Rosetta silent file (secondary structure, phi, psi, omega in degrees, C-alpha in Angstrom):
SEQUENCE: MFDKNSKSYTDLLGKTNRIVEGTSIKGDIVSQADFRLDGELEGNFHTTGKLVIGPSGSVVGDVVCRNADIEGKFNGKIEVAEILNVKSKASIHGEVVVGKLSVEPGAEFSASCVMKNKATKLMITDGKETSKK
SCORE:     score description
SCORE:     0.000 S_00000001
   1 L     0.000  -48.126 -176.902  -35.952  -78.785  -65.594 S_00000001
   2 L  -108.645  122.884  177.819  -37.025  -80.131  -62.237 S_00000001
   3 L   -86.446  136.741  175.911  -39.956  -82.464  -62.240 S_00000001
   4 L   -72.109  137.463  179.922  -42.276  -82.305  -59.224 S_00000001
   5 L   -90.197  123.305 -176.809  -42.384  -85.553  -57.387 S_00000001
   6 L   -81.980   -6.995  179.782  -46.038  -86.686  -56.935 S_00000001
   7 L   -82.891  148.969  178.472  -45.339  -89.114  -54.106 S_00000001
   8 L   -74.458  165.071 -177.454  -45.889  -88.098  -50.514 S_00000001
   9 H   -53.169  -50.821  179.275  -43.154  -87.825  -47.969 S_00000001
  10 H   -68.055  -22.675  177.832  -43.999  -91.196  -46.426 S_00000001
  11 H   -71.190  -40.700  176.745  -44.110  -92.894  -49.772 S_00000001
  12 H   -64.104  -37.501  179.153  -40.519  -91.678  -50.407 S_00000001
  13 H   -88.069  -11.525 -175.971  -39.307  -92.941  -46.990 S_00000001
  14 L    99.054  156.497 -174.683  -41.260  -96.160  -46.986 S_00000001
  15 L  -115.541   67.664  178.326  -44.399  -96.851  -44.986 S_00000001
  16 E  -128.720  117.487  174.353  -43.381  -98.712  -41.913 S_00000001
  17 E   -92.331  153.511 -178.088  -44.211  -97.607  -38.430 S_00000001
  18 E  -143.641  124.646  167.297  -42.371  -98.909  -35.363 S_00000001
  19 E   -98.341  108.275 -173.186  -43.096  -99.141  -31.703 S_00000001
  20 L   -83.020  164.218  178.941  -39.905  -99.977  -29.862 S_00000001
  21 L   -53.517  143.174 -179.624  -39.202 -102.183  -26.882 S_00000001
  22 L    94.182  -12.361  179.920  -39.949 -100.488  -23.605 S_00000001
  23 L  -100.905  127.830  179.300  -42.940  -98.611  -25.021 S_00000001
  24 E  -118.881  135.595 -178.113  -46.425  -99.297  -23.792 S_00000001
  25 E  -122.022  123.647  173.942  -49.533  -98.107  -25.514 S_00000001
  26 E  -113.758  115.400 -173.666  -53.102  -98.221  -24.154 S_00000001
  27 L   139.327 -178.058 -175.904  -55.629  -97.515  -26.887 S_00000001
  28 L  -102.795  141.513 -179.323  -56.392  -98.202  -30.443 S_00000001
  29 E  -121.547  136.453  177.331  -54.100  -97.804  -33.462 S_00000001
  30 E  -126.821  126.326  179.675  -55.321  -97.393  -36.994 S_00000001
  31 E  -142.838  149.437  165.856  -52.694  -97.258  -39.874 S_00000001
  32 L   -88.337  -10.938 -172.368  -52.575  -97.639  -43.555 S_00000001
  33 L  -101.815  169.643  172.400  -48.929  -98.547  -43.418 S_00000001
  34 E   -70.398  157.034 -174.141  -47.019 -101.678  -42.327 S_00000001
  35 E  -138.526  136.016  170.679  -46.234 -101.758  -38.574 S_00000001
  36 E  -116.966  132.435 -175.187  -43.586 -103.380  -36.396 S_00000001
  37 E  -123.625  109.840  175.144  -44.439 -103.701  -32.686 S_00000001
  38 L  -110.061   -5.768  177.648  -41.619 -104.496  -30.275 S_00000001
  39 L   -99.000 -153.773  179.269  -43.358 -102.772  -27.388 S_00000001
  40 E  -113.794  130.905  172.929  -46.751 -103.400  -25.640 S_00000001
  41 E  -113.499  126.863  162.062  -50.214 -102.656  -27.069 S_00000001
  42 E  -122.176  101.186  179.088  -53.429 -102.948  -24.949 S_00000001
  43 L   158.666 -168.228  179.428  -56.010 -102.110  -27.242 S_00000001
  44 L   -99.251  150.150 -179.868  -57.169 -102.781  -30.975 S_00000001
  45 E  -129.506  130.462  177.688  -55.012 -102.573  -34.070 S_00000001
  46 E  -135.601  124.221  176.407  -56.235 -102.081  -37.630 S_00000001
  47 E  -150.801  151.470  175.802  -54.156 -101.732  -40.806 S_00000001
  48 L   -87.563    1.990 -179.389  -54.428 -102.543  -44.468 S_00000001
  49 L  -105.069 -150.397  178.147  -50.740 -103.448  -44.379 S_00000001
  50 E  -100.773  140.449  176.285  -48.546 -106.025  -42.489 S_00000001
  51 E  -111.548  131.753  171.343  -48.182 -106.278  -38.669 S_00000001
  52 E  -121.612  120.565  171.741  -45.028 -107.739  -37.254 S_00000001
  53 E  -100.655  110.951 -175.682  -45.006 -108.440  -33.517 S_00000001
  54 L   -68.519  178.882  179.320  -41.419 -108.799  -32.570 S_00000001
  55 L   -62.395  -26.855  178.399  -39.945 -111.134  -29.955 S_00000001
  56 L  -102.299    6.581 -176.289  -40.429 -108.680  -27.135 S_00000001
  57 L   -85.642  148.084  174.728  -43.715 -107.358  -28.476 S_00000001
  58 E  -147.876  148.961 -175.480  -47.093 -108.112  -27.088 S_00000001
  59 E  -134.843  128.667  174.378  -50.722 -107.294  -27.997 S_00000001
  60 E  -123.265  103.339 -176.717  -53.785 -107.711  -25.811 S_00000001
  61 L   156.415 -165.578  179.346  -56.867 -106.765  -27.933 S_00000001
  62 L  -101.839  139.169 -176.873  -58.252 -107.257  -31.443 S_00000001
  63 E  -128.065  143.117  175.039  -56.208 -107.055  -34.649 S_00000001
  64 E  -133.017  119.944 -179.552  -57.240 -106.667  -38.258 S_00000001
  65 E  -151.838  175.426  175.394  -54.567 -106.750  -40.927 S_00000001
  66 L   -83.442  -44.510  178.462  -53.603 -108.086  -44.377 S_00000001
  67 E  -136.627  162.924  175.655  -50.503 -110.153  -43.283 S_00000001
  68 E  -156.992  141.623  169.469  -48.871 -110.795  -39.926 S_00000001
  69 E  -119.186  119.019  179.125  -45.734 -112.242  -38.521 S_00000001
  70 E  -116.169  118.837 -179.025  -45.905 -113.004  -34.860 S_00000001
  71 L  -111.351  -23.618 -177.786  -42.767 -113.746  -32.741 S_00000001
  72 L   -99.162 -136.571 -178.889  -43.973 -112.301  -29.448 S_00000001
  73 E  -113.008  147.409  177.402  -47.249 -112.613  -27.545 S_00000001
  74 E  -140.695  135.755  176.349  -50.822 -112.097  -28.663 S_00000001
  75 E  -142.792  113.942  178.988  -54.032 -112.481  -26.743 S_00000001
  76 E   152.769 -147.273 -177.819  -57.380 -111.579  -28.348 S_00000001
  77 E  -111.952  122.081 -179.831  -58.981 -111.879  -31.756 S_00000001
  78 E  -119.624  123.778  172.447  -56.835 -111.673  -34.914 S_00000001
  79 E  -115.966  116.125 -174.674  -58.134 -111.403  -38.502 S_00000001
  80 E  -116.288  119.415 -177.312  -55.559 -111.793  -41.224 S_00000001
  81 L   -70.311  -36.701 -173.982  -56.849 -111.474  -44.789 S_00000001
  82 L  -112.985  -93.691 -171.530  -53.858 -113.293  -46.323 S_00000001
  83 E  -120.040  127.673  169.982  -51.044 -115.068  -44.429 S_00000001
  84 E  -102.283  117.462  178.317  -50.368 -115.419  -40.658 S_00000001
  85 E  -106.901  122.181 -174.205  -46.930 -116.587  -39.793 S_00000001
  86 E  -109.893  113.232 -174.290  -46.517 -117.769  -36.245 S_00000001
  87 L   -78.835  163.927 -173.484  -42.816 -117.999  -35.347 S_00000001
  88 L   -62.659  -33.318  179.433  -41.321 -120.641  -32.907 S_00000001
  89 L   -89.183    5.814 -175.896  -41.090 -118.319  -29.885 S_00000001
  90 L   -76.267  150.560  169.675  -44.678 -116.919  -30.361 S_00000001
  91 E  -129.881  117.781  179.384  -47.536 -117.344  -27.841 S_00000001
  92 E  -117.211  121.777  176.178  -50.997 -117.045  -29.331 S_00000001
  93 E  -125.855  131.713  171.270  -54.193 -117.119  -27.256 S_00000001
  94 E   135.243 -125.409 -177.753  -57.746 -116.351  -28.419 S_00000001
  95 E  -132.684  136.091 -175.633  -59.393 -116.460  -31.821 S_00000001
  96 E  -127.603  134.147  178.333  -57.793 -116.548  -35.177 S_00000001
  97 E  -130.731  122.266 -172.538  -59.365 -115.944  -38.679 S_00000001
  98 E  -141.262  164.190  166.347  -56.964 -116.272  -41.534 S_00000001
  99 L   -82.086  -55.805  176.776  -56.545 -116.875  -45.268 S_00000001
 100 E  -135.019  150.724 -171.089  -53.521 -118.988  -44.733 S_00000001
 101 E  -130.850  132.954  177.148  -51.752 -120.125  -41.586 S_00000001
 102 E  -133.114  123.179 -178.206  -48.074 -121.152  -40.926 S_00000001
 103 E  -121.304  117.789  175.173  -47.126 -122.285  -37.488 S_00000001
 104 L   -80.628  149.626  175.472  -43.468 -123.142  -36.670 S_00000001
 105 L   -57.890  141.254 -176.747  -42.646 -125.972  -34.241 S_00000001
 106 L   101.800  -22.910 -173.847  -42.284 -124.692  -30.755 S_00000001
 107 L   -74.504  145.228  174.226  -44.846 -121.974  -30.963 S_00000001
 108 E   -89.468  108.068 -176.920  -47.600 -121.847  -28.316 S_00000001
 109 E  -122.627   98.542 -169.790  -50.870 -121.780  -30.306 S_00000001
 110 E  -129.390   77.690 -173.925  -53.919 -122.042  -28.042 S_00000001
 111 E  -152.122  155.630  167.628  -56.723 -120.468  -30.115 S_00000001
 112 E   -79.396  146.558 -178.714  -59.753 -121.328  -32.192 S_00000001
 113 E  -139.063  134.508  173.924  -59.008 -120.945  -35.859 S_00000001
 114 E  -120.650  127.917  173.201  -61.053 -120.346  -38.968 S_00000001
 115 E  -107.897  128.833  179.887  -59.508 -120.353  -42.382 S_00000001
 116 L   -84.060  145.485  177.834  -61.362 -118.499  -45.095 S_00000001
 117 L   -73.078  -45.065 -179.533  -61.296 -119.956  -48.607 S_00000001
 118 L  -110.905  137.630  175.630  -60.868 -116.539  -50.251 S_00000001
 119 L   -65.860  145.714 -179.768  -58.786 -113.756  -48.828 S_00000001
 120 L   -97.046  145.804  179.550  -60.830 -110.753  -47.927 S_00000001
 121 E   -89.467  129.456  179.461  -60.043 -107.204  -48.997 S_00000001
 122 E   -97.618  134.188  174.868  -59.765 -104.901  -45.966 S_00000001
 123 E  -129.324  132.376  176.418  -60.865 -101.323  -46.070 S_00000001
 124 E  -112.255  127.237  178.362  -60.441  -98.972  -43.236 S_00000001
 125 E  -133.129  129.138  176.530  -62.653  -95.895  -43.024 S_00000001
 126 L    49.507   39.475  174.638  -62.853  -93.584  -40.120 S_00000001
 127 L    79.750    1.777  177.906  -61.101  -96.033  -37.803 S_00000001
 128 E  -114.372  136.727 -178.779  -63.633  -98.896  -38.542 S_00000001
 129 E   -96.531  152.403  167.900  -62.762 -101.867  -40.599 S_00000001
 130 E  -136.422  148.446  177.515  -64.986 -103.608  -43.102 S_00000001
 131 E  -116.663  143.566  179.312  -64.287 -106.662  -45.122 S_00000001
 132 E  -129.674  145.787  179.435  -65.255 -107.472  -48.576 S_00000001
 133 L   -95.870    0.000    0.000  -64.993 -110.723  -50.600 S_00000001
């Protein structure tokens, strides 16, 4: 009569993590889910999903993700397998490796940039990223 649901609890609720404004984290974050950061991160961030850095968010460190939207501040190296969207209020400093890049007028983009011809598949195992073509 009742079917067991094979999805996990996080699948049912959606897989988006959120760090709110006023929160500071020092250390590394590894996540399989999408992530929205409106607080501050000093450390490395790795996900097979999408990273959104909100207008009040900031990251100092290295980031590896599938897609990213940046509206806040970023300083470090970011590797985005597919599309990096840099919003008009964003500030990017460092090194950027992307599949595709979109930069809105008004954004501060002071970084070296390498665009890959083919998007790479990201795999995270034991907190370490590897990329495959």
